[in-house]
C-alpha positions, -999 to +999 in steps of 0.1 A: +353-582+437+322-601+446+298-613+419+261-617+425+244-651+420+226-640+388+258-631+369+261-649+335+296-639+327+327-625+344+333-587+346+368-572+350+377-555+383+371-517+379+401-494+385+382-465+400+373-464+437+336-466+445+340-445+476+351-414+456+328-384+455+318-392+419+300-424+429+272-406+448+256-395+415+251-430+401+216-445+399+205-476+381+186-471+349+151-484+353+136-492+318+108-512+334+090-480+343+091-464+309+061-463+285+080-481+257+088-510+280+052-513+291+039-514+255+064-541+244+059-562+276+021-561+274+017-566+237+046-587+224+030-621+231-003-608+218+014-599+185+031-633+182-003-650+189-021-629+163+006-637+137+005-675+144-033-676+143-034-657+110-052-626+124-023-605+112-007-611+078+027-599+087+060-615+094+085-607+121+120-618+112+140-638+137+165-610+143+136-586+151+122-611+176+156-614+192+159-577+195+124-572+211+128-601+235+163-590+245+150-554+251+127-567+278+157-579+299+180-550+292+191-533+324+170-555+347+192-574+372+168-603+378+163-609+341+196-607+323+220-608+352+242-583+370+277-577+383+283-566+418+312-543+425+326-539+460+351-512+471+379-527+491+385-495+510+351-485+523+331-517+517+304-500+496+289-523+469+270-516+437+249-537+414+252-530+377+228-548+354+239-562+321+225-546+289+212-564+258+237-547+235+210-546+208+216-529+175+181-523+162+155-514+189+168-507+225+170-469+229+197-471+256+220-495+238+215-476+205+222-443+221+253-456+238+266-472+206+259-440+187+278-418+212+307-442+213+309-443+175+308-405+172+335-401+199+357-426+182+353-408+149+360-374+163+390-383+185+408-410+165+396-412+129+386-379+114+414-353+111+404-320+127+425-299+103+408-313+071+375-304+056+350-332+054+322-341+030+293-362+040+275-386+016+241-399+024+226-431+009+188-434+009+165-460-007+129-457-019+104-466+007+092-496-013+127-511-011+132-507+026+111-536+040+130-560+017+164-545+026+156-547+063+153-585+059+179-592+033+214-583+045+231-597+015+212-574-009+218-544+014+255-552+015+256-554-023+239-520-027+261-505-002+292-517-020+278-503-053+274-469-035+309-470-022+324-479-055+304-451-072+317-425-047+353-437-051+349-437-088+337-401-087+367-389-068+391-409-090+376-394-121+378-359-107+414-365-096+424-377-131+407-348-148+417-319-125+443-333-101+441-325-064+421-293-071+393-316-084+389-331-050+380-298-034+344-287-029+338-257-051+301-253-043+289-221-028+269-239-001+232-242+004+208-213+010+213-216+048+250-208+045+246-176+025+236-151+052+259-150+082+245-147+117+254-110+119+238-103+085+207-121+097+205-099+128+210-068+106+182-080+082+159-086+112+164-051+124+157-036+090+125-056+085+111-047+120+121-010+118+112+000+083+085-007+057+093-013+021+080+022+012+105+038+036+134+020+021+126+019-016+099+045-021+062+039-026+065+037-064+092+010-063+074-014-040+058-046-053+030-045-027+013-017-009+045-005+007+033-012+042+038-050+044+069-069+032+065-092+002+089-118-012+100-096-041+107-067-017+127-090+006+146-104-024+156-068-035+166-059+001+188-089+006+204-085-028+211-048-024+223-048+012+241-082+014+248-092-022+230-125-017+206-141-041+185-172-030+173-197-056+137-202-044+109-182-029+107-207-001+141-195+012+128-160+014+097-172+033+121-190+057+139-157+062+107-140+072+102-167+099+137-164+111+133-126+115+101-130+135+076-119+108+044-138+103+032-147+069-002-138+055-014-154+023-027-130-004-062-132-015-071-157-042-067-144-078-084-161-107-068-155-141-101-162-159-119-136-139-132-107-161-137-076-140-159-059-165-183-088-166-183-090-128-191-053-125-219-056-151-234-086-132-233-067-099-250-037-115-277-060-129-282-074-094-286-040-079-312-030-105-333-061-098 
């Protein structure tokens, strides 16, 4: 293996042969031609200058500066360095630029790390035969700038969250045994109608009107257009499913390809008799 002059560290010899048919599809990533790279390259020093001159009252932490500056050299052979691989059989050589291996800004390195972490979890960590429950920790927006700069505080809050989750499971296990660790929830609204049921509902809504299914006297609207109460009755009678909110039924309309039309404004304080008397008075005058 021959190493180019700009290499900053050694790279192990690859086991695969470069002259194989799979090598023809390789092409170097070119971040210097992306819009994001151009924005960072053209404005980073301007940002630093505005902060140092007091034009901008913001602070860029050291780790954020390192991430931004490292991104400018990620994947560019003449900046960060490269490794040159040469096939001993055919003599073909390739140059592979080093990446920044950033953890907070570079889209390429973040995407690669994300895919690698997901593959490791799916193949080696998470058992495929067991059900899994996901917990999500979120913080108020007002806290996030401070937590982004204070790793100690973020770590403390994360440990509190982990202890709370473990305590929840331990309490359930003491109270109910192993059965307490199972998820007894019915699932969210999105899980109530199966795909086949959703297709059947779509066919009913597009083929029939509420008056045709329930009768004109039993409809909540005019019997021609579907309303939320009519859809609620149809879903309950045909599929034995009840949603908790009206928003879920509006989402069903959208999934079934029906557009939504808002009803006319109705004012509770409106007195129809006074309105009619006022209109009659206007006609007389």
